[in-house]
PQR file of N, CA, C, O and H, with PARSE charges and radii, in Angstrom:
ATOM      1  N   UNK A   1      48.912 -39.680 -49.899 -0.4000 1.5000
ATOM      2  CA  UNK A   1      48.085 -39.610 -50.048 -0.0000 2.0000
ATOM      3  C   UNK A   1      46.702 -41.079 -50.354  0.5500 1.7000
ATOM      4  O   UNK A   1      46.140 -41.262 -51.434 -0.5500 1.4000
ATOM      5  N   UNK A   2      46.561 -41.572 -49.589 -0.4000 1.5000
ATOM      6  CA  UNK A   2      46.131 -43.464 -50.138 -0.0000 2.0000
ATOM      7  C   UNK A   2      44.472 -43.190 -51.123  0.5500 1.7000
ATOM      8  O   UNK A   2      43.406 -42.595 -50.965 -0.5500 1.4000
ATOM      9  H   UNK A   2      47.017 -41.423 -48.711  0.4000 1.0000
ATOM     10  N   UNK A   3      45.340 -44.309 -52.447 -0.4000 1.5000
ATOM     11  CA  UNK A   3      44.443 -44.278 -53.391 -0.0000 2.0000
ATOM     12  C   UNK A   3      43.306 -45.540 -52.547  0.5500 1.7000
ATOM     13  O   UNK A   3      43.146 -46.757 -52.649 -0.5500 1.4000
ATOM     14  H   UNK A   3      46.206 -44.793 -52.576  0.4000 1.0000
ATOM     15  N   UNK A   4      42.843 -44.702 -51.917 -0.4000 1.5000
ATOM     16  CA  UNK A   4      41.479 -46.379 -51.307 -0.0000 2.0000
ATOM     17  C   UNK A   4      40.189 -46.053 -52.382  0.5500 1.7000
ATOM     18  O   UNK A   4      39.089 -46.280 -51.879 -0.5500 1.4000
ATOM     19  H   UNK A   4      42.973 -43.714 -51.834  0.4000 1.0000
ATOM     20  N   UNK A   5      40.166 -45.569 -53.747 -0.4000 1.5000
ATOM     21  CA  UNK A   5      39.070 -45.714 -54.198 -0.0000 2.0000
ATOM     22  C   UNK A   5      39.386 -46.904 -55.451  0.5500 1.7000
ATOM     23  O   UNK A   5      40.334 -47.067 -56.218 -0.5500 1.4000
ATOM     24  H   UNK A   5      41.060 -45.384 -54.156  0.4000 1.0000
ATOM     25  N   UNK A   6      37.958 -47.702 -55.212 -0.4000 1.5000
ATOM     26  CA  UNK A   6      37.411 -48.943 -56.428 -0.0000 2.0000
ATOM     27  C   UNK A   6      38.777 -48.543 -57.759  0.5500 1.7000
ATOM     28  O   UNK A   6      39.798 -49.156 -58.072 -0.5500 1.4000
ATOM     29  H   UNK A   6      37.187 -47.570 -54.588  0.4000 1.0000
ATOM     30  N   UNK A   7      38.077 -47.059 -58.337 -0.4000 1.5000
ATOM     31  CA  UNK A   7      38.804 -47.252 -59.367 -0.0000 2.0000
ATOM     32  C   UNK A   7      40.092 -46.822 -60.163  0.5500 1.7000
ATOM     33  O   UNK A   7      40.094 -46.738 -61.391 -0.5500 1.4000
ATOM     34  H   UNK A   7      37.249 -46.561 -58.082  0.4000 1.0000
ATOM     35  N   UNK A   8      41.076 -46.582 -59.454 -0.4000 1.5000
ATOM     36  CA  UNK A   8      42.662 -46.256 -58.892 -0.0000 2.0000
ATOM     37  C   UNK A   8      42.444 -48.522 -58.751  0.5500 1.7000
ATOM     38  O   UNK A   8      42.800 -49.342 -59.597 -0.5500 1.4000
ATOM     39  H   UNK A   8      41.074 -46.650 -58.457  0.4000 1.0000
ATOM     40  N   UNK A   9      42.055 -48.674 -57.969 -0.4000 1.5000
ATOM     41  CA  UNK A   9      42.096 -49.930 -58.333 -0.0000 2.0000
ATOM     42  C   UNK A   9      42.236 -51.155 -59.647  0.5500 1.7000
ATOM     43  O   UNK A   9      43.029 -51.897 -60.227 -0.5500 1.4000
ATOM     44  H   UNK A   9      41.766 -48.008 -57.282  0.4000 1.0000
ATOM     45  N   UNK A  10      41.628 -50.964 -59.621 -0.4000 1.5000
ATOM     46  CA  UNK A  10      40.695 -51.417 -60.445 -0.0000 2.0000
ATOM     47  C   UNK A  10      41.556 -51.259 -62.193  0.5500 1.7000
ATOM     48  O   UNK A  10      41.981 -52.048 -63.038 -0.5500 1.4000
ATOM     49  H   UNK A  10      40.984 -50.361 -59.150  0.4000 1.0000
ATOM     50  N   UNK A  11      41.475 -49.951 -62.052 -0.4000 1.5000
ATOM     51  CA  UNK A  11      43.267 -49.526 -63.191 -0.0000 2.0000
ATOM     52  C   UNK A  11      44.851 -49.958 -63.035  0.5500 1.7000
ATOM     53  O   UNK A  11      45.676 -49.949 -63.948 -0.5500 1.4000
ATOM     54  H   UNK A  11      41.130 -49.310 -61.366  0.4000 1.0000
ATOM     55  N   UNK A  12      45.065 -50.312 -61.756 -0.4000 1.5000
ATOM     56  CA  UNK A  12      46.013 -50.522 -61.929 -0.0000 2.0000
ATOM     57  C   UNK A  12      46.114 -52.686 -61.518  0.5500 1.7000
ATOM     58  O   UNK A  12      47.084 -53.418 -61.710 -0.5500 1.4000
ATOM     59  H   UNK A  12      44.394 -50.319 -61.014  0.4000 1.0000
ATOM     60  N   UNK A  13      45.064 -52.973 -61.087 -0.4000 1.5000
ATOM     61  CA  UNK A  13      44.789 -54.736 -61.319 -0.0000 2.0000
ATOM     62  C   UNK A  13      44.312 -54.115 -63.893  0.5500 1.7000
ATOM     63  O   UNK A  13      44.629 -54.764 -64.889 -0.5500 1.4000
ATOM     64  H   UNK A  13      44.276 -52.378 -60.932  0.4000 1.0000
ATOM     65  N   UNK A  14      43.848 -53.288 -63.838 -0.4000 1.5000
ATOM     66  CA  UNK A  14      43.931 -53.626 -65.475 -0.0000 2.0000
ATOM     67  C   UNK A  14      45.011 -53.821 -65.610  0.5500 1.7000
ATOM     68  O   UNK A  14      45.499 -54.948 -65.526 -0.5500 1.4000
ATOM     69  H   UNK A  14      43.591 -52.760 -63.028  0.4000 1.0000
ATOM     70  N   UNK A  15      45.697 -52.717 -65.868 -0.4000 1.5000
ATOM     71  CA  UNK A  15      47.471 -52.264 -65.804 -0.0000 2.0000
ATOM     72  C   UNK A  15      48.587 -53.637 -65.896  0.5500 1.7000
ATOM     73  O   UNK A  15      49.386 -53.998 -66.760 -0.5500 1.4000
ATOM     74  H   UNK A  15      45.301 -51.801 -65.936  0.4000 1.0000
ATOM     75  N   UNK A  16      48.192 -54.183 -64.543 -0.4000 1.5000
ATOM     76  CA  UNK A  16      48.362 -55.583 -64.233 -0.0000 2.0000
ATOM     77  C   UNK A  16      48.889 -57.585 -65.115  0.5500 1.7000
ATOM     78  O   UNK A  16      49.699 -58.500 -64.968 -0.5500 1.4000
ATOM     79  H   UNK A  16      47.543 -53.890 -63.842  0.4000 1.0000
ATOM     80  N   UNK A  17      47.558 -57.124 -66.079 -0.4000 1.5000
ATOM     81  CA  UNK A  17      46.715 -57.961 -66.407 -0.0000 2.0000
ATOM     82  C   UNK A  17      47.741 -58.008 -66.887  0.5500 1.7000
ATOM     83  O   UNK A  17      48.707 -58.699 -66.563 -0.5500 1.4000
ATOM     84  H   UNK A  17      46.900 -56.380 -66.198  0.4000 1.0000
ATOM     85  N   UNK A  18      47.493 -56.361 -68.733 -0.4000 1.5000
ATOM     86  CA  UNK A  18      47.790 -56.436 -69.499 -0.0000 2.0000
ATOM     87  C   UNK A  18      48.992 -56.436 -70.291  0.5500 1.7000
ATOM     88  O   UNK A  18      49.343 -56.673 -71.447 -0.5500 1.4000
ATOM     89  H   UNK A  18      46.708 -55.799 -68.996  0.4000 1.0000
ATOM     90  N   UNK A  19      49.840 -55.798 -68.359 -0.4000 1.5000
ATOM     91  CA  UNK A  19      50.954 -56.689 -69.079 -0.0000 2.0000
ATOM     92  C   UNK A  19      51.879 -57.942 -68.905  0.5500 1.7000
ATOM     93  O   UNK A  19      52.825 -58.284 -69.615 -0.5500 1.4000
ATOM     94  H   UNK A  19      49.554 -55.605 -67.420  0.4000 1.0000
ATOM     95  N   UNK A  20      51.275 -58.654 -67.574 -0.4000 1.5000
ATOM     96  CA  UNK A  20      51.312 -60.173 -67.350 -0.0000 2.0000
ATOM     97  C   UNK A  20      51.201 -61.298 -69.109  0.5500 1.7000
ATOM     98  O   UNK A  20      51.806 -62.204 -69.682 -0.5500 1.4000
ATOM     99  H   UNK A  20      50.506 -58.376 -66.998  0.4000 1.0000
ATOM    100  N   UNK A  21      49.874 -60.312 -69.299 -0.4000 1.5000
ATOM    101  CA  UNK A  21      49.428 -60.925 -70.694 -0.0000 2.0000
ATOM    102  C   UNK A  21      50.111 -61.074 -72.201  0.5500 1.7000
ATOM    103  O   UNK A  21      50.006 -61.844 -73.156 -0.5500 1.4000
ATOM    104  H   UNK A  21      49.383 -59.575 -68.834  0.4000 1.0000
ATOM    105  N   UNK A  22      51.252 -59.298 -71.680 -0.4000 1.5000
ATOM    106  CA  UNK A  22      52.630 -59.502 -72.631 -0.0000 2.0000
ATOM    107  C   UNK A  22      53.674 -60.099 -72.544  0.5500 1.7000
ATOM    108  O   UNK A  22      54.515 -60.275 -73.425 -0.5500 1.4000
ATOM    109  H   UNK A  22      51.338 -58.673 -70.904  0.4000 1.0000
ATOM    110  N   UNK A  23      53.677 -60.490 -71.328 -0.4000 1.5000
ATOM    111  CA  UNK A  23      54.852 -61.640 -70.484 -0.0000 2.0000
ATOM    112  C   UNK A  23      54.574 -62.738 -71.230  0.5500 1.7000
ATOM    113  O   UNK A  23      55.077 -63.788 -71.630 -0.5500 1.4000
ATOM    114  H   UNK A  23      52.993 -60.346 -70.613  0.4000 1.0000
ATOM    115  N   UNK A  24      53.828 -62.255 -71.254 -0.4000 1.5000
ATOM    116  CA  UNK A  24      53.128 -64.187 -71.294 -0.0000 2.0000
ATOM    117  C   UNK A  24      52.766 -64.485 -72.994  0.5500 1.7000
ATOM    118  O   UNK A  24      52.383 -65.594 -73.366 -0.5500 1.4000
ATOM    119  H   UNK A  24      53.419 -61.403 -70.929  0.4000 1.0000
ATOM    120  N   UNK A  25      52.888 -63.712 -73.624 -0.4000 1.5000
ATOM    121  CA  UNK A  25      52.597 -63.932 -75.259 -0.0000 2.0000
ATOM    122  C   UNK A  25      54.201 -63.642 -75.952  0.5500 1.7000
ATOM    123  O   UNK A  25      54.505 -63.807 -77.133 -0.5500 1.4000
ATOM    124  H   UNK A  25      53.199 -62.811 -73.322  0.4000 1.0000
ATOM    125  N   UNK A  26      55.308 -63.052 -74.576 -0.4000 1.5000
ATOM    126  CA  UNK A  26      56.233 -62.634 -75.351 -0.0000 2.0000
ATOM    127  C   UNK A  26      57.258 -64.020 -75.081  0.5500 1.7000
ATOM    128  O   UNK A  26      58.330 -64.201 -75.658 -0.5500 1.4000
ATOM    129  H   UNK A  26      55.061 -62.918 -73.616  0.4000 1.0000
ATOM    130  N   UNK A  27      56.684 -64.873 -74.129 -0.4000 1.5000
ATOM    131  CA  UNK A  27      56.846 -66.790 -73.534 -0.0000 2.0000
ATOM    132  C   UNK A  27      57.058 -66.977 -74.527  0.5500 1.7000
ATOM    133  O   UNK A  27      58.142 -67.096 -75.099 -0.5500 1.4000
ATOM    134  H   UNK A  27      55.813 -64.726 -73.660  0.4000 1.0000
ATOM    135  N   UNK A  28      55.395 -67.068 -75.120 -0.4000 1.5000
ATOM    136  CA  UNK A  28      54.905 -67.463 -75.706 -0.0000 2.0000
ATOM    137  C   UNK A  28      55.703 -67.791 -77.451  0.5500 1.7000
ATOM    138  O   UNK A  28      55.743 -68.689 -78.292 -0.5500 1.4000
ATOM    139  H   UNK A  28      54.515 -66.971 -74.655  0.4000 1.0000
ATOM    140  N   UNK A  29      56.079 -66.798 -77.295 -0.4000 1.5000
ATOM    141  CA  UNK A  29      56.831 -65.948 -79.276 -0.0000 2.0000
ATOM    142  C   UNK A  29      58.249 -67.074 -78.982  0.5500 1.7000
ATOM    143  O   UNK A  29      58.504 -67.886 -79.871 -0.5500 1.4000
ATOM    144  H   UNK A  29      56.046 -66.069 -76.611  0.4000 1.0000
ATOM    145  N   UNK A  30      59.023 -67.052 -77.838 -0.4000 1.5000
ATOM    146  CA  UNK A  30      60.567 -67.105 -77.250 -0.0000 2.0000
ATOM    147  C   UNK A  30      59.959 -68.494 -77.766  0.5500 1.7000
ATOM    148  O   UNK A  30      60.362 -68.650 -78.918 -0.5500 1.4000
ATOM    149  H   UNK A  30      58.815 -66.392 -77.116  0.4000 1.0000
ATOM    150  N   UNK A  31      59.119 -69.603 -77.354 -0.4000 1.5000
ATOM    151  CA  UNK A  31      58.913 -70.995 -76.839 -0.0000 2.0000
ATOM    152  C   UNK A  31      58.389 -71.400 -78.456  0.5500 1.7000
ATOM    153  O   UNK A  31      57.978 -72.538 -78.229 -0.5500 1.4000
ATOM    154  H   UNK A  31      58.792 -69.476 -76.418  0.4000 1.0000
ATOM    155  N   UNK A  32      58.211 -71.236 -79.551 -0.4000 1.5000
ATOM    156  CA  UNK A  32      57.973 -71.123 -80.556 -0.0000 2.0000
ATOM    157  C   UNK A  32      58.600 -70.769 -81.264  0.5500 1.7000
ATOM    158  O   UNK A  32      58.334 -71.341 -82.321 -0.5500 1.4000
ATOM    159  H   UNK A  32      58.544 -70.312 -79.736  0.4000 1.0000
ATOM    160  N   UNK A  33      59.385 -70.084 -81.378 -0.4000 1.5000
ATOM    161  CA  UNK A  33      60.914 -70.095 -81.915 -0.0000 2.0000
ATOM    162  C   UNK A  33      61.852 -71.443 -81.629  0.5500 1.7000
ATOM    163  O   UNK A  33      62.300 -72.168 -82.517 -0.5500 1.4000
ATOM    164  H   UNK A  33      59.601 -69.619 -80.519  0.4000 1.0000
ATOM    165  N   UNK A  34      62.105 -71.669 -79.818 -0.4000 1.5000
ATOM    166  CA  UNK A  34      62.497 -72.363 -80.063 -0.0000 2.0000
ATOM    167  C   UNK A  34      62.957 -74.117 -80.231  0.5500 1.7000
ATOM    168  O   UNK A  34      63.983 -74.687 -80.604 -0.5500 1.4000
ATOM    169  H   UNK A  34      61.741 -71.080 -79.097  0.4000 1.0000
ATOM    170  N   UNK A  35      61.633 -74.567 -79.749 -0.4000 1.5000
ATOM    171  CA  UNK A  35      60.207 -75.586 -80.647 -0.0000 2.0000
ATOM    172  C   UNK A  35      61.444 -75.162 -81.879  0.5500 1.7000
ATOM    173  O   UNK A  35      62.631 -75.082 -81.563 -0.5500 1.4000
ATOM    174  H   UNK A  35      60.800 -74.104 -79.445  0.4000 1.0000
ATOM    175  N   UNK A  36      60.985 -74.928 -83.215 -0.4000 1.5000
ATOM    176  CA  UNK A  36      61.182 -73.961 -84.223 -0.0000 2.0000
ATOM    177  C   UNK A  36      62.760 -73.841 -85.092  0.5500 1.7000
ATOM    178  O   UNK A  36      62.974 -73.652 -86.289 -0.5500 1.4000
ATOM    179  H   UNK A  36      60.020 -74.993 -83.471  0.4000 1.0000
ATOM    180  N   UNK A  37      63.982 -74.093 -83.614 -0.4000 1.5000
ATOM    181  CA  UNK A  37      64.970 -73.963 -83.589 -0.0000 2.0000
ATOM    182  C   UNK A  37      65.491 -75.323 -83.323  0.5500 1.7000
ATOM    183  O   UNK A  37      66.625 -75.625 -82.951 -0.5500 1.4000
ATOM    184  H   UNK A  37      63.809 -74.247 -82.642  0.4000 1.0000
ATOM    185  N   UNK A  38      64.540 -76.051 -83.558 -0.4000 1.5000
ATOM    186  CA  UNK A  38      65.613 -78.025 -82.950 -0.0000 2.0000
ATOM    187  C   UNK A  38      64.740 -78.823 -83.707  0.5500 1.7000
ATOM    188  O   UNK A  38      64.988 -80.027 -83.635 -0.5500 1.4000
ATOM    189  H   UNK A  38      63.619 -75.806 -83.861  0.4000 1.0000
ATOM    190  N   UNK A  39      63.650 -78.452 -84.514 -0.4000 1.5000
ATOM    191  CA  UNK A  39      63.099 -78.851 -85.498 -0.0000 2.0000
ATOM    192  C   UNK A  39      64.187 -79.049 -87.079  0.5500 1.7000
ATOM    193  O   UNK A  39      64.444 -79.940 -87.889 -0.5500 1.4000
ATOM    194  H   UNK A  39      63.448 -77.474 -84.572  0.4000 1.0000
ATOM    195  N   UNK A  40      64.690 -77.095 -86.749 -0.4000 1.5000
ATOM    196  CA  UNK A  40      65.273 -77.546 -88.516 -0.0000 2.0000
ATOM    197  C   UNK A  40      66.993 -78.191 -87.891  0.5500 1.7000
ATOM    198  O   UNK A  40      67.954 -78.386 -88.636 -0.5500 1.4000
ATOM    199  H   UNK A  40      64.482 -76.372 -86.091  0.4000 1.0000
ATOM    200  N   UNK A  41      66.979 -78.496 -85.827 -0.4000 1.5000
ATOM    201  CA  UNK A  41      68.825 -78.676 -86.304 -0.0000 2.0000
ATOM    202  C   UNK A  41      67.891 -80.285 -86.221  0.5500 1.7000
ATOM    203  O   UNK A  41      68.597 -81.249 -86.519 -0.5500 1.4000
ATOM    204  H   UNK A  41      66.199 -78.337 -85.222  0.4000 1.0000
ATOM    205  N   UNK A  42      67.074 -80.473 -86.016 -0.4000 1.5000
ATOM    206  CA  UNK A  42      66.690 -82.633 -86.726 -0.0000 2.0000
ATOM    207  C   UNK A  42      66.628 -82.158 -88.151  0.5500 1.7000
ATOM    208  O   UNK A  42      67.719 -82.241 -88.715 -0.5500 1.4000
ATOM    209  H   UNK A  42      66.501 -79.690 -85.774  0.4000 1.0000
ATOM    210  N   UNK A  43      65.604 -81.662 -88.919 -0.4000 1.5000
ATOM    211  CA  UNK A  43      66.031 -81.757 -90.185 -0.0000 2.0000
ATOM    212  C   UNK A  43      67.561 -81.680 -90.869  0.5500 1.7000
ATOM    213  O   UNK A  43      67.700 -81.798 -92.086 -0.5500 1.4000
ATOM    214  H   UNK A  43      64.718 -81.595 -88.460  0.4000 1.0000
TER
END
């Protein structure tokens, strides 16, 4: 059965956007932690 309804598609896109946001937040946190470690290493 093909999901041709736009409602289903928009839900999938919403899920994709949400997961992308989670991934971006995780990457930001990792970048911040890496930066903090570098700062501490300098000190």
